[in-house]
ZASEGU-255559 format. One line per 10 residues: number of its first residue (from 1); their letters; for each residue x, y, z of N, C-alpha, C, O. Coordinates in steps of 0.001 Angstrom, whole numbers. Atoms other than C-alpha are relative to their C-alpha. Example, Ala and Ser with C-alpha at 12.3 -4.5 7.8 and 13.67 -1.06 7.14 Angstrom:
<atoms>
1> AS> 890:-1190:0:12300:-4500:7800:900:1200:0:1936:1181:665; -820:-1190:-60:13670:-1060:7140:-770:1090:730:-261:2198:899
</atoms>
This chain:
<atoms>
1> MKDMYSFHVD> -162:335:1110:34902:64107:-50370:1838:-690:450:1707:-1818:927; -787:678:-74:38330:62969:-49878:347:-1529:965:942:-2587:759; 324:1411:-942:37705:60565:-47015:-539:-639:-188:-171:-1740:220; 504:1451:876:35144:58536:-48947:634:-786:-791:325:-1975:-868; -610:452:385:37622:57968:-51016:1316:-1288:487:1572:-2472:269; -672:642:-923:39958:56786:-49114:-263:-640:773:697:-995:1458; 405:1364:-642:38421:54429:-47442:34:-971:-227:-219:-1257:-1398; -474:1309:997:39309:50865:-47559:-16:-1341:1200:585:-1245:2271; 161:686:-1301:38460:47803:-45402:840:-650:-812:882:-767:-2036; -1144:1286:921:41463:45243:-45789:-482:-1401:498:-1704:-1476:623
11> QKDFDQFYEK> 596:1332:-647:40879:41726:-44429:110:-57:1309:-660:-858:1839; -484:-91:-1369:42246:42401:-40988:-1066:343:396:-1508:-227:1393; 1363:-183:-892:38930:44124:-40436:-759:-856:-445:-1831:-458:10; 1281:646:591:36611:41489:-42186:235:-717:1221:-695:-984:1982; 128:1403:-542:38319:38928:-40110:-537:429:1720:-1096:-398:2441; 814:-319:-1106:37247:40988:-36886:-1373:304:350:-1976:456:1412; 1575:-284:296:33943:41623:-38271:-812:-1587:-43:-1999:-1778:221; 184:1276:458:33849:37838:-39138:-454:-491:1890:-1425:-1143:2273; 414:901:-912:34089:37054:-35522:-1095:808:1117:-1502:263:2143; 1034:-533:-625:31616:39676:-34171:-1235:-340:-251:-2025:-356:693
21> VKAAYLKIFD> 777:728:663:29088:38206:-36611:33:-1944:268:-889:-2702:-31; -45:1443:-790:30031:34560:-35145:-371:104:1484:-808:-993:1831; 69:-275:-1207:29587:35874:-31367:-1358:-81:117:-1949:-969:732; 807:439:117:26661:36735:-32246:-870:-739:-961:-2047:-380:-979; 1065:1574:145:25053:33536:-34090:207:-598:1184:-695:-1008:1913; 107:1016:-1151:26357:31851:-31522:-825:196:1261:-1096:-726:2031; 797:-605:-1500:24310:34054:-28581:-1380:-260:-1003:-1999:-958:-200; 1238:44:1004:21092:33802:-31380:-450:-1469:48:-1666:-1590:201; -72:1790:121:21337:29521:-31538:-164:-71:1381:-1281:-158:1892; 298:203:-2056:21773:29273:-27545:-1564:765:426:-2456:131:990
31> RLGLVAKVTE> 1421:-98:-483:18701:31194:-26916:-1104:-562:-526:-2200:-380:5; 591:576:848:17201:29083:-29723:-64:-1395:926:-1007:-2175:794; 46:1486:-382:18451:25898:-27230:445:-911:-615:409:-2076:-219; -1134:365:1121:20554:25024:-30101:1574:172:761:2105:1156:1277; -1359:124:-468:24105:23219:-29112:388:798:-1589:-333:396:-2502; -426:-581:1221:25778:25474:-32248:1417:4:-298:2038:761:449; -1345:150:-268:29417:24574:-33340:400:636:-1806:-86:479:-2926; -784:-689:1589:31684:26606:-36163:848:-546:-836:1990:-114:-679; -274:434:613:32637:24493:-38811:1095:889:-1255:893:2082:-1484; -1077:-2:975:35650:24802:-41574:-231:-660:-871:-211:-1879:-699
41> ASGGGFSEKI> 521:726:1200:34570:24000:-44996:523:490:-1288:940:1647:-1324; 19:-598:1174:35101:24500:-48316:-514:1050:-1326:-1438:827:-2108; 1072:-1099:660:34134:27457:-50280:-493:-127:-924:-1164:728:-1501; 647:473:1518:33220:25720:-53090:813:1599:-1199:1739:2394:-1037; 182:-902:879:32982:28004:-56108:-320:1512:31:-398:2340:-877; 474:-1401:-347:31960:31047:-53808:918:953:539:785:2118:911; -437:-1059:-1245:34712:31915:-52099:1610:-1125:-632:1537:-2333:-855; -967:604:70:38732:31155:-52971:537:-226:1548:1605:-795:1773; -38:485:-1744:38581:30872:-48805:-88:-1078:-2:222:-1713:-1010; 722:695:-521:37277:28435:-47061:-1247:383:700:-1261:1572:1016
51> SYEFMVLTDA> 1225:-1000:-743:33637:29064:-45253:-487:-61:911:-470:-1225:1311; 292:771:-1559:32363:28892:-42124:-1196:-444:11:-2140:216:-422; 1916:520:-713:29137:26724:-40891:-280:172:953:667:342:1721; 874:391:-1741:27015:26559:-37775:-896:-1087:-653:-1875:-1250:-1382; 1118:1491:-167:26087:23252:-37439:-604:-105:1651:-118:311:2703; 586:-231:-1196:23571:22599:-34896:368:-1614:304:756:-2252:-675; -646:1442:163:24470:18690:-33203:-1296:-606:78:-1575:-630:1276; 1050:1025:-97:20865:16382:-33926:972:-822:-529:2063:-685:-1083; 191:1378:927:20806:13154:-34990:-561:-374:-923:-375:-1454:-1485; 279:146:1866:18871:13823:-38198:412:713:-496:-96:1072:-1558
61> GEDDILYCDK> -871:-315:849:21592:15603:-38927:531:-599:-1363:370:-1816:-1455; -207:140:1445:23016:15571:-42959:1572:-171:301:2116:-1209:-77; -1276:-66:-442:26747:16637:-41422:685:-945:756:203:-1577:1696; -1068:1386:-1136:29631:14222:-39959:705:1328:257:1310:1992:-585; -1246:-881:-639:31437:16675:-37960:876:-894:1594:438:-1682:2433; -806:327:-934:34660:16181:-35675:55:1768:875:193:2864:332; 100:-1633:-642:34406:19176:-32316:657:-1068:986:776:-2288:1097; -626:-68:-1305:36177:19792:-29133:-1021:299:1416:-1677:1341:1395; 486:-1161:-394:34581:20578:-26428:205:763:1330:-572:1333:2095; -94:-1174:-735:36720:22235:-24376:946:1235:-275:1365:2051:545
71> CNFCVNVEIA> 67:-1482:988:37824:24887:-26966:-1514:129:-854:-2674:-253:-704; 1056:-228:1317:36074:26048:-30134:8:-875:-1366:-651:-742:-2397; -614:727:1466:37415:23761:-32695:-794:-826:-274:-1225:-1625:558; 1076:580:206:35107:22387:-34693:101:76:-1629:20:1071:-2349; -443:154:1976:35907:20583:-38741:-949:-1155:-171:-1380:-2016:596; 1132:676:696:33604:19109:-41224:1153:-1748:-323:2360:-1709:-562; -305:1075:162:34517:15442:-41646:1044:-192:-1459:2214:-494:-1697; -491:-410:1522:34805:16045:-45391:1580:802:-231:2000:733:-1387; -718:-866:323:37813:18307:-45138:1207:-333:1201:2387:-11:1064; -877:551:-1282:39412:16807:-41620:1665:-583:-503:1816:-1607:-1169
81> KVKAGDKCPK> -1187:950:-579:43060:15885:-41215:704:-977:1298:1741:-1608:1503; -439:1169:-1169:42459:14184:-37791:-1269:-935:153:-1903:-1016:-899; 1189:1119:293:39471:11392:-36860:-245:383:1908:91:973:2935; 753:-108:-2010:37652:11004:-33621:865:-947:1007:883:-2176:1081; -524:425:-1183:39707:10552:-30728:1334:139:502:2000:-219:1473; -1429:-655:-122:42644:12309:-31636:40:1284:849:-983:1849:1234; -215:-958:-1111:44107:14958:-29420:-630:1139:-689:-615:994:-1911; 265:-1164:645:42663:18349:-30344:1234:254:-630:2339:49:-126; -1485:-1306:297:45095:20476:-32672:-227:1211:531:702:2017:472; 172:-1790:-356:43739:23786:-31305:633:99:1348:1510:859:1758
91> CDDDTLKAAK> -462:-473:-1628:44119:23322:-27695:676:-794:520:1120:-384:1592; -407:1372:-64:45583:19905:-27449:-82:-673:1738:763:-1211:2452; 323:99:-1327:43694:19495:-24183:-1458:-948:166:-2095:-952:1220; 717:803:-401:41085:16902:-24906:-189:-390:-1620:269:178:-2611; -448:628:1197:40300:14428:-27588:-1631:421:-1062:-2796:551:-686; 1412:297:586:37829:14651:-30508:-1230:-294:-219:-1113:-1215:-1026; 991:1014:489:34337:13517:-31025:-900:294:-973:-840:1453:-1383; 429:616:922:32160:12459:-33430:-997:539:-89:-1267:516:1112; 1399:-292:84:28642:13966:-34207:-702:643:-1143:-306:1652:-1728; 1023:-238:1143:25552:13991:-36827:-386:1900:454:-885:2347:1486
101> ASEVGNVFDL> 330:-1412:-190:25236:17909:-37221:-1067:719:-1321:-1274:203:-2419; 812:-673:1315:22930:20306:-39467:128:1219:-488:-607:1970:153; -149:-1404:347:23792:23493:-41137:-1152:743:-42:-2154:547:-730; 969:-1233:-9:21968:26613:-40126:-88:965:-100:-1083:1646:149; -340:-1094:-42:23976:29257:-40862:1741:268:-473:2698:-396:-76; -1407:83:383:27143:30302:-42417:482:1814:-733:-3:2899:-1051; -919:-1646:728:29733:33048:-43804:1100:-458:-952:1970:-1304:-748; -720:98:1092:31337:33197:-46878:1360:916:458:1081:1952:1060; -515:-1143:573:34427:35021:-47183:490:85:-1039:1245:-879:-1167; -178:-567:1149:35110:36309:-50253:811:427:-1016:968:308:-2231
111> GQKYGKDFDL> -1176:-673:-247:37626:38041:-49900:-96:1121:-1224:-1132:1786:-1212; -110:-1102:1225:38682:40578:-53497:-964:-848:-990:-1318:-234:-1997; 284:1596:1298:37149:37333:-55697:-715:1009:-1351:-432:1379:-2491; 1684:-796:1494:33712:39256:-57574:713:1243:-404:696:1686:-1552; 69:-1158:767:35256:42432:-57303:745:93:-968:534:638:-2051; -1200:-54:1843:38470:41821:-59587:-1067:-1291:-1490:-676:-1386:-2653; 156:710:943:36018:39087:-61473:-827:986:-907:-937:788:-2117; 789:-748:1042:33652:42219:-62583:395:1316:529:-217:2327:875; -231:-1872:-206:35866:44941:-61921:-726:729:712:-1558:1251:-31; 390:-160:-613:34604:46171:-59491:457:887:1262:395:630:2465
121> GFVDDKGAKH> -900:-1057:-1243:36332:48992:-57515:243:1142:309:-685:1941:180; -14:-1721:35:37610:52246:-56839:1140:607:72:2174:125:534; -2079:-496:281:40661:54603:-57576:-317:825:1535:-1265:1593:1703; -315:-1179:-830:41607:56276:-54243:215:1538:-397:-204:1894:-1498; -388:-1023:836:42955:59939:-54487:1445:-32:204:1974:713:1029; -1337:7:-300:46528:58915:-54830:-243:-599:-2035:653:-524:-2875; -244:637:1665:45418:57268:-58729:-667:-1300:305:-1461:-1783:-501; -230:1374:218:45369:53799:-57115:-1168:-901:-164:-2132:-510:494; 1237:904:71:42785:51064:-57928:227:-1245:935:1073:-2127:790; 556:915:-1003:41445:49038:-54927:-1188:-727:-514:-1990:-249:-1316
131> YPVMGCYGIG> 1341:1024:-204:38848:45874:-54624:35:129:1610:952:355:2399; 276:-115:-1500:36700:45792:-51299:197:-1372:-22:338:-2102:-1002; 127:1277:-1182:36766:42866:-48952:-867:-804:274:-1050:-889:1489; 1457:227:86:33534:40907:-49643:-488:-1161:1042:347:-2002:1373; 89:919:-690:31526:38750:-47341:-1530:-111:-106:-2256:838:-402; 1267:629:-285:28283:36694:-46878:-644:-356:1118:-308:-1530:1277; 1168:820:-922:25757:35814:-43975:-903:-531:183:-1450:-294:-894; 1059:723:210:23179:34035:-43531:-33:-769:868:1042:-1249:1227; 555:578:-543:20914:32124:-41211:-1272:-676:-730:-2075:38:-1330; 1017:847:1035:18524:29691:-42929:-1513:-352:1386:-1678:-1337:2105
141> ISRLMGVIVE> 625:-116:-612:15477:30861:-41069:-930:-1976:135:-942:-2757:1086; 889:1012:8:13052:27748:-42316:713:-1426:281:235:-2536:516; -1032:1496:-400:16099:25278:-41749:-97:-319:1154:-408:-1432:1577; 2:-560:-1399:16321:26702:-38436:-878:-436:645:-509:-869:1737; 832:55:-634:12802:26081:-37525:-300:-1658:-138:-1125:-2094:665; 401:885:-72:12848:22340:-38772:1053:-936:713:935:-2149:888; -1385:470:-897:16483:21849:-36735:-1071:197:1416:-1596:-782:1946; 968:62:-1640:14305:22912:-33358:-840:-993:198:-667:-1918:991; 21:2040:-538:11845:20160:-33847:603:-739:-109:133:-1589:647; -582:1119:-294:14110:17788:-34240:1026:-41:1073:1648:-1017:1492
151> KHNDEHGIIW> -822:638:-1454:16036:18797:-31220:-1040:-64:883:-915:-1017:1651; 1323:-303:-716:12738:19666:-29451:-1565:-719:-225:-2578:-402:-849; 1153:1078:570:10396:16826:-29449:-351:-1026:1426:466:-1012:2347; -296:1410:-484:9459:13777:-27468:-1386:-892:-714:-2170:-309:-1463; 1605:977:592:6314:10474:-28428:-482:846:-220:-885:1005:-1372; 1790:-852:585:3828:13161:-28249:-232:1208:-1051:-1223:1520:-1712; -202:-1282:1427:5235:16272:-30615:1102:732:596:2072:391:1272; -953:-1247:172:6871:19326:-30625:271:723:1426:-583:1083:2236; -34:-811:-1681:8194:20945:-27448:1220:1447:-748:2426:1386:-990; -502:-883:701:8941:24415:-29066:541:1069:1146:-368:1292:1947
161> PESVTPAQIY> -859:109:-784:11460:26044:-26848:-1383:1477:-79:-2317:1619:-868; 1372:-994:-497:9294:29649:-24882:635:1041:-748:15:2077:-511; -958:-1027:1093:11912:31947:-27581:-503:-25:-1173:-484:1097:-1677; 487:789:1229:10594:30546:-30471:-1543:-572:-204:-1999:-966:-1278; 1323:755:240:6991:29263:-29582:-987:1165:-822:-1031:2241:-226; 1116:-207:517:4247:30583:-31955:-933:690:1025:-1153:1899:946; 800:-396:-943:2032:30979:-29133:459:-373:1882:1079:-1396:2174; -190:893:-1142:2371:30428:-25370:-1081:-254:410:-868:-223:1622; 1075:748:-871:-720:29214:-24196:-773:-932:-617:-1698:-333:-1166; 1355:914:615:-2916:26330:-25587:-1098:22:598:-1082:-746:1560
171> LIRLGEDDNV> 1197:-195:-1219:-6540:27294:-23953:-623:-678:-341:-813:-445:-1535; 1272:935:-153:-9223:24459:-23671:-489:-223:125:-393:-1015:1062; 1350:-451:-923:-12481:24844:-23186:-578:-1979:-407:-762:-2345:-1568; 829:562:-666:-14046:21461:-21852:-1294:-216:25:-1648:-469:1177; 1314:338:-715:-17816:20888:-22124:-1211:1158:-877:-575:2207:-783; 1082:-1023:550:-21024:23328:-24077:-800:521:918:-1822:1100:548; 942:-352:-937:-22389:24071:-20607:16:1972:63:847:2819:393; 12:-1964:-326:-23141:28014:-20495:1521:578:805:2464:1257:398; -1207:-582:-1191:-20653:28684:-17502:976:-511:-459:1772:417:-599; -1297:367:304:-17764:26582:-18711:206:788:-2047:1194:778:-2781
181> IKAADNLYQD> -111:-914:2014:-18206:28580:-22900:532:1600:1284:1699:1803:1616; -221:-1276:-486:-18510:32219:-20719:1122:43:411:1846:958:18; -1285:-487:-1236:-15438:31447:-17844:1111:-304:-1284:2165:330:-1248; -1180:547:1147:-13328:29826:-21178:-24:1390:-858:992:1873:-1358; 144:-1693:926:-14060:33158:-23005:616:797:469:1654:1138:-98; -645:-707:-930:-13170:35235:-20461:1461:328:163:2225:1287:49; -1329:261:-504:-10373:33756:-19400:1350:180:-1523:2549:459:-1548; -217:82:1712:-9400:33659:-23248:837:1759:-178:1962:2248:-277; -97:-1860:178:-9820:37671:-23557:967:375:1376:1679:1366:1212; -927:-824:-1171:-7860:38427:-20143:1526:-265:-680:2322:640:-930
191> LLKSGKTVVY> -1165:500:-9:-4940:36245:-21053:627:860:-1274:1810:1089:-1530; -592:-900:1768:-5191:38490:-24962:480:1722:1477:1482:2321:1866; 96:-1252:-353:-5639:41474:-22997:1631:116:1198:2139:1226:1355; -1245:-95:-738:-2393:40932:-20633:1456:-367:-739:2543:-586:-204; -880:58:516:-410:40516:-23285:919:-1914:-695:2032:-2256:-1095; -135:1857:-247:-458:36196:-23535:-246:24:-1998:-1000:741:-2655; 302:446:1316:-178:34856:-27252:-872:-1464:351:-269:-2306:1017; 362:1191:-450:-2831:31900:-26899:-917:-606:-1324:-1584:70:-2108; 588:346:1522:-4143:29359:-29740:-1740:-505:1310:-1881:-1066:2397; 1719:184:-584:-7954:28920:-28246:-799:-1223:-554:-1512:-1069:-1545
201> DDRNESAGVK> 595:904:727:-9225:25356:-28792:-2098:-256:775:-2636:-893:1680; 1622:276:-600:-13317:25663:-28373:-745:-1328:-886:-1965:-1420:-1025; 370:1152:1146:-13608:22367:-30864:-1412:-657:1056:-1803:-492:2212; 1227:1180:-1430:-16569:19905:-29313:830:-1418:-733:560:-2262:-1588; -776:1631:-206:-14215:17069:-29251:539:-30:1345:985:892:2027; -700:885:-683:-13148:14460:-26876:1077:1218:877:1464:2186:222; -1028:-401:-194:-10648:15953:-24436:1116:-716:158:2141:-106:460; -996:157:374:-8483:13042:-24893:1025:734:-1880:2143:1218:-2058; 108:-566:1298:-8366:14127:-28724:821:1575:299:2036:1514:110; -550:-594:-816:-7715:18136:-27018:1798:70:285:2836:379:-300
211> FADADLIGLP> -1424:694:-350:-4963:17011:-25113:1183:-396:-935:2204:235:-1207; -1009:393:1217:-3202:14984:-27681:411:812:-1380:1393:468:-2037; -271:-1307:959:-3194:17993:-30322:282:1036:844:240:2063:165; -712:-519:-1109:-1923:19811:-27184:1425:-509:-431:2248:207:-1002; -1226:417:-664:858:18023:-26730:735:-386:-1544:1959:-358:-1417; -276:-24:1346:1516:17374:-30782:325:1438:-645:1091:1475:-1608; -187:-1368:561:1525:21236:-31536:1382:363:1037:2367:1005:671; -1193:-376:-821:3887:21390:-28317:452:1761:1012:1557:2120:1420; 175:-1296:-324:3091:25022:-26895:651:-749:1418:705:-1941:1720; -505:40:-1274:4851:25820:-23263:-714:-413:507:-708:-1638:634
221> ERWTVSAKTL> 1520:502:-931:1642:25652:-21272:-1307:-473:-934:-1683:-114:-2050; 1554:235:302:-1732:23991:-21560:-1060:240:952:-1045:-214:2096; 466:-612:-1838:-4513:25821:-19424:-1461:-1113:-470:-1556:-1892:-1418; 894:1319:639:-7657:23655:-19663:-988:299:1066:-544:-37:2164; 1409:-813:-563:-11184:25260:-17984:-1380:-1421:-894:-1801:-1710:-2014; 1230:1079:244:-14003:22218:-17333:-776:349:1008:-575:1291:1775; 1119:-223:-1001:-16997:21866:-15306:791:-483:1214:644:174:2244; -601:-105:-1360:-14739:20373:-12703:960:919:422:1165:690:1615; -950:-1114:249:-12122:23354:-12928:-764:1109:699:-407:1938:1536; 649:-1292:-656:-14700:25517:-12172:-541:-82:1187:-821:923:1839
231> AEDSVEIKQR> 849:264:-1097:-16343:23706:-9386:1453:506:880:1200:1571:1442; -1333:-574:-1110:-13189:24667:-7325:903:1212:-618:2129:1324:-617; -388:-1297:534:-12999:28139:-9058:1452:358:-642:1978:1429:-340; -1589:784:433:-9362:26871:-10959:-5:441:-1310:-927:1171:-1674; -853:543:1217:-7727:26483:-14180:966:-1104:202:1685:-1205:1196; -1048:1128:-342:-5737:23424:-14642:929:298:-839:591:277:-2022; -887:-118:730:-2715:24146:-15940:1370:-1158:50:1779:-1812:1010; -1585:767:65:789:22276:-17526:747:63:-345:747:168:-1571; -557:-424:1192:3052:22763:-18551:757:-769:-1082:1064:-1787:-462; -390:864:1124:4606:21010:-21783:703:-1175:81:745:-2286:-448
241> TAKDAKLVML> -1700:1301:-305:7744:19423:-20222:-856:-764:1242:-580:-1955:1392; 238:1164:-1179:5758:18007:-17005:-831:-865:-224:-1621:-928:-1166; 857:1061:152:4260:15153:-16249:-1220:154:380:-2110:-236:-375; 1267:-299:-176:1331:16418:-13999:-712:1696:-261:-14:2709:-278; 1296:-1284:-378:-1515:19392:-13984:352:274:1309:1165:-405:1936; 31:-1180:-981:-1930:22073:-11135:-1033:216:-517:-1264:531:-1685; 782:-1656:279:-4962:23662:-10414:208:1094:838:664:983:1976; -846:-1438:98:-4366:27713:-10428:-1699:104:473:-2563:-681:82; 749:-1014:-609:-6977:29662:-8683:-677:849:-887:-18:1871:-689; -55:-1182:1362:-8721:32116:-12048:345:924:358:1097:1513:-418
251> DKAL> -559:-1393:71:-8216:35337:-10017:1184:60:481:1588:1063:1068; -1683:48:-261:-4461:34032:-9501:926:-440:-1372:2149:-550:-1455; -985:793:1003:-3595:32592:-12913:652:546:-636:1668:293:-1284; -1374:-1148:1524:-2500:35554:-14802:1080:260:954:2086:873:597
</atoms>
């Protein structure tokens, strides 16, 4: 019990932990296909210190930032003491660039503010009163989804990164012939058994409508089964970002 009450986290420990959180967050954003910068901003009423915001570069962003390509310096224009075109104050090796960005995560260094405000502390084995060093962390999941869509799209619709796509394959059945229905249904079941996630479009709609909807939803791959593809024992496969589709033999498709 003595060791428990003697335990104390100081500001240095918090700073080291923050660096680990920062590295983890940047790794997450990189896997999502996003370029994130870490800015310093006012902590407002939450902290006596500055807060750290994770900003993704996007023309649809609501924040104005300055950043350096050579190092990890980044700052919100609201509190910046530099301007675009100035030498980076951190590395002095490149000029600062201005960009629009959206905040997708943050870290608040709360220090001992709330421990002292609410008298939330502990007494150590020597009878001295201490207050915990606190911090809060978060990634805005719904906001992050919106930013991903803002960054990954074209004139036809969304282009989901494979790391976060709602499903991997958009399977289209064209035609109501028994052979087409059977082949498409079997392929759908085979895909599911192989562990793929699939949206199966078996609606009685035209090819144009289905292709347009597939692009709008933006899954990584579009697979099409029709009388034309079955004439060659094939399925047509098109990557969402590719210009052309290709025929793949049904027994080789998986």
